[in-house]
C-alpha positions as CSV (number, residue, x, y, z in Angstrom):
1,X,-25.3,-7.7,12.3
2,X,-23.3,-4.6,12.5
3,X,-19.5,-4.9,12.5
4,X,-17.1,-2.2,13.6
5,X,-14.0,-2.2,11.4
6,X,-11.1,-0.2,12.8
7,X,-8.4,0.8,10.3
8,X,-5.2,2.4,11.5
9,X,-3.8,4.1,8.5
10,X,-0.4,5.7,8.5
11,X,-0.8,8.5,5.9
12,X,-3.3,10.4,3.8
13,X,-2.7,8.2,0.8
14,X,-3.8,5.1,2.7
15,X,-6.9,7.0,4.0
16,X,-7.9,7.9,0.5
17,X,-7.5,4.3,-0.7
18,X,-9.9,3.2,2.1
19,X,-12.3,6.0,1.3
20,X,-12.4,4.8,-2.3
21,X,-13.1,1.2,-1.1
22,X,-16.0,2.4,1.1
23,X,-17.5,4.1,-1.9
24,X,-17.0,1.0,-4.0
25,X,-18.6,-1.3,-1.5
26,X,-21.4,1.0,-0.4
27,X,-23.9,-0.6,-2.9
28,X,-23.2,-4.1,-1.5
29,X,-24.5,-3.4,2.0
30,X,-25.0,-0.7,4.6
31,X,-21.7,1.0,5.3
32,X,-21.4,4.1,7.5
33,X,-18.1,5.9,7.8
34,X,-17.7,7.2,11.3
35,X,-16.9,10.9,10.7
36,X,-16.4,12.1,14.2
37,X,-14.8,10.2,17.1
38,X,-14.7,6.5,17.8
39,X,-13.8,5.4,21.3
40,X,-13.1,1.8,22.4
41,X,-13.7,1.8,26.1
42,X,-13.4,-1.1,28.5
43,X,-14.2,0.0,32.0
44,X,-16.3,-0.8,35.0
45,X,-18.4,2.4,35.1
46,X,-19.4,2.9,31.5
47,X,-22.6,4.7,32.4
48,X,-20.7,7.3,34.3
49,X,-18.2,7.7,31.4
50,X,-21.0,8.1,28.8
51,X,-22.9,10.5,31.1
52,X,-19.7,12.6,31.4
53,X,-19.4,12.6,27.5
54,X,-23.1,13.6,27.1
55,X,-22.7,16.5,29.6
56,X,-20.2,18.1,27.3
57,X,-22.3,18.0,24.1
58,X,-24.6,20.7,22.9
59,X,-28.1,20.2,21.6
60,X,-29.6,16.7,21.9
61,X,-26.7,14.6,23.2
62,X,-28.8,11.4,23.2
63,X,-29.0,11.6,19.4
64,X,-25.2,12.2,19.1
65,X,-24.0,9.3,21.1
66,X,-24.4,5.6,20.1
67,X,-23.0,2.8,22.1
68,X,-22.4,-0.7,20.8
69,X,-21.1,-3.8,22.5
70,X,-18.2,-5.1,20.4
71,X,-16.0,-8.1,20.4
72,X,-12.9,-8.5,18.2
73,X,-13.4,-10.9,15.4
74,X,-10.2,-12.8,14.6
75,X,-10.1,-13.1,10.9
76,X,-7.5,-15.4,9.5
77,X,-7.3,-13.9,6.0
78,X,-4.2,-15.3,4.4
79,X,-2.2,-13.3,2.0
80,X,-2.0,-14.6,-1.6
81,X,1.4,-15.7,-2.7
82,X,2.6,-16.8,-6.2
83,X,6.0,-17.6,-7.7
84,X,7.3,-17.1,-11.2
85,X,10.5,-18.9,-12.3
86,X,12.6,-18.2,-15.4
87,X,15.8,-19.9,-16.6
88,X,17.9,-18.1,-19.2
89,X,21.4,-18.0,-20.5
90,X,23.7,-16.3,-17.9
91,X,24.0,-12.6,-18.6
92,X,23.7,-11.3,-15.1
93,X,24.4,-7.7,-16.0
94,X,21.7,-7.5,-18.7
95,X,19.2,-9.3,-16.5
96,X,19.9,-7.0,-13.5
97,X,19.4,-3.9,-15.8
98,X,16.2,-5.3,-17.1
99,X,14.9,-6.1,-13.7
100,X,15.7,-2.6,-12.5
101,X,13.8,-1.2,-15.5
102,X,10.8,-3.6,-14.8
103,X,10.5,-2.5,-11.2
104,X,10.5,1.2,-12.3
105,X,7.9,0.4,-14.9
106,X,5.7,-1.2,-12.2
107,X,6.2,1.7,-9.9
108,X,7.8,-0.5,-7.3
109,X,9.8,1.0,-4.5
110,X,13.0,-0.8,-3.4
111,X,12.9,-2.0,0.2
112,X,16.1,-4.0,0.8
113,X,18.6,-6.7,-0.3
114,X,19.3,-9.9,1.5
115,X,21.9,-12.1,-0.1
116,X,20.9,-12.6,-3.7
117,X,17.3,-11.4,-3.1
118,X,15.9,-7.9,-3.6
119,X,12.7,-6.9,-2.1
120,X,10.2,-4.3,-3.5
121,X,6.8,-2.9,-2.5
122,X,4.3,-1.9,-5.2
123,X,0.9,-0.2,-5.0
124,X,-1.8,-0.6,-7.6
125,X,-5.4,0.4,-7.9
126,X,-6.2,-3.2,-7.0
127,X,-4.1,-3.1,-3.8
128,X,-0.5,-3.4,-2.7
129,X,1.9,-6.3,-2.7
130,X,5.5,-7.2,-2.1
131,X,7.9,-8.6,-4.7
132,X,11.0,-10.6,-4.0
133,X,13.4,-11.2,-6.8
134,X,16.1,-13.9,-6.4
135,X,18.9,-14.5,-8.9
136,X,20.8,-17.8,-8.8
137,X,23.6,-18.9,-11.1
138,X,23.5,-22.6,-12.1
139,X,26.2,-23.5,-14.6
140,X,25.8,-21.3,-17.6
141,X,22.2,-20.5,-16.7
142,X,20.7,-17.8,-14.6
143,X,17.5,-18.7,-12.6
144,X,15.3,-15.8,-11.8
145,X,12.6,-16.3,-9.2
146,X,9.9,-13.8,-8.4
147,X,7.8,-14.2,-5.2
148,X,4.7,-11.9,-5.2
149,X,2.7,-11.6,-2.0
150,X,-0.3,-9.5,-1.1
151,X,-4.1,-9.3,-0.8
152,X,-6.8,-9.1,-3.3
153,X,-6.4,-8.8,-7.1
154,X,-3.0,-7.0,-6.9
155,X,-1.0,-10.3,-6.8
156,X,-2.5,-11.6,-10.1
157,X,-2.2,-8.2,-11.7
158,X,1.5,-7.8,-10.9
159,X,2.1,-11.5,-11.8
160,X,0.6,-11.0,-15.3
161,X,2.6,-7.8,-15.9
162,X,5.9,-9.4,-14.8
163,X,5.2,-12.6,-16.8
164,X,4.4,-10.6,-20.0
165,X,7.5,-8.4,-19.8
166,X,9.8,-11.4,-18.9
167,X,8.5,-13.4,-21.9
168,X,9.3,-10.4,-24.2
169,X,12.8,-10.0,-22.5
170,X,13.6,-13.7,-22.9
171,X,12.5,-13.7,-26.5
172,X,14.7,-10.7,-27.2
173,X,17.9,-12.4,-25.8
174,X,17.4,-15.9,-27.3
């Protein structure tokens, strides 16, 4: 069964990522990238509309126009979410400096801050994900919580990178 997948991308970088995926998946089935114009039309007089389109095409218009009946498939693909927690001796200034360094190392872009939580967005070759970092003081300890959310392999990739660097940081201050 053919499926029409409509992707509304915002910029050329997103388009290139999708082009890469089409190439990657092309050996797993028949994928045809629509290179011209796709129109989703819902109207009473489709025949007249298509006839009007064909009258404006040169050559063999019957070979240039294909019409499919489509219905939207509601996919409930949930994002993947993981949490990392660390508890260390309270040295908020050093921790904040390291976290800033870590986000730069990951190539994450800062989105916003809400209370004690900073939100970042990161793009990898495996996909994009969001990172929320929450700092909470508890006695003489500082609790650092990372929430990583996204689709595909990017979540595990970022989780592993953060975990490895946090372990090294914690070993260095203990």
